[in-house]
C-alpha distance (Angstrom), angle and dihedral (degrees) to the residues before:
residue distance angle dihedral
M1 . . .
P2 3.81 . .
N3 3.79 116.2 .
N4 3.81 92.8 -119.7
V5 3.82 91.0 56.8
R6 3.81 90.8 48.4
A7 3.81 89.2 49.5
M8 3.81 92.1 49.5
I9 3.81 92.5 49.6
A10 3.80 90.9 46.8
A11 3.81 90.9 50.2
E12 3.80 91.5 52.2
V13 3.81 92.3 49.3
R14 3.83 90.8 48.0
A15 3.81 91.0 48.9
E16 3.79 93.5 51.6
L17 3.80 91.8 45.7
A18 3.80 88.5 53.5
R19 3.81 93.6 47.0
Q20 3.80 89.2 54.1
N21 3.82 96.1 39.8
K22 3.81 92.2 -119.4
T23 3.79 120.1 152.6
Q24 3.77 135.0 -139.9
R25 3.79 86.7 -110.1
D26 3.83 90.0 55.8
L27 3.80 89.5 51.3
G28 3.80 92.2 47.1
D29 3.79 90.4 51.3
L30 3.80 90.5 50.6
L31 3.79 93.9 49.3
H32 3.83 95.2 36.0
I33 3.80 91.7 -126.0
T34 3.80 133.5 124.9
Q35 3.79 124.3 -96.2
P36 3.84 91.8 -109.3
S37 3.82 88.8 54.5
V38 3.80 90.0 49.7
Q39 3.80 89.9 50.0
L40 3.81 91.8 51.4
R41 3.80 90.5 53.5
L42 3.81 95.1 43.8
S43 3.80 90.9 49.8
G44 3.80 92.3 50.8
Q45 3.79 92.7 -118.1
R46 3.81 91.1 116.5
P47 3.81 122.0 29.6
F48 3.78 124.0 -118.8
R49 3.80 112.2 -117.6
A50 3.80 116.5 -121.2
E51 3.79 90.3 -114.2
E52 3.79 90.1 54.2
L53 3.79 92.8 51.2
V54 3.80 91.3 50.9
L55 3.81 91.0 48.8
I56 3.82 92.2 47.0
A57 3.81 92.1 48.0
D58 3.80 91.8 50.6
W59 3.81 91.0 48.1
L60 3.80 91.7 49.7
G61 3.81 93.9 41.9
V62 3.80 95.5 -121.2
P63 3.81 132.1 117.7
P64 3.81 113.7 -94.9
A65 3.81 89.4 -125.9
Q66 3.81 88.4 68.3
F67 3.80 88.4 77.2
L68 3.81 95.7 50.4
P69 3.80 125.2 86.1
E70 3.78 118.4 -120.1
P71 3.79 113.8 -95.9
A72 3.80 112.8 -99.4
S73 3.81 90.8 -117.3
A74 3.81 91.9 56.5
A75 3.81 92.9 47.0
A76 3.81 93.5 53.6
């Protein structure tokens, strides 16, 4: 996965966490991962797995597609 796509997904997850006043700790608890692992994902340095994005979306009550960038063909 290209770094820019990882960064865009991470930015969308961060934005939704902020809108819902959820913390990195909350996300870590949900995913059963450490805070440093959460930080790596939220910074785009490590990609979210598809399963994680589905779980996060369900937890936040949003569609998983909200976190994904539009395909280049749709944006043109």
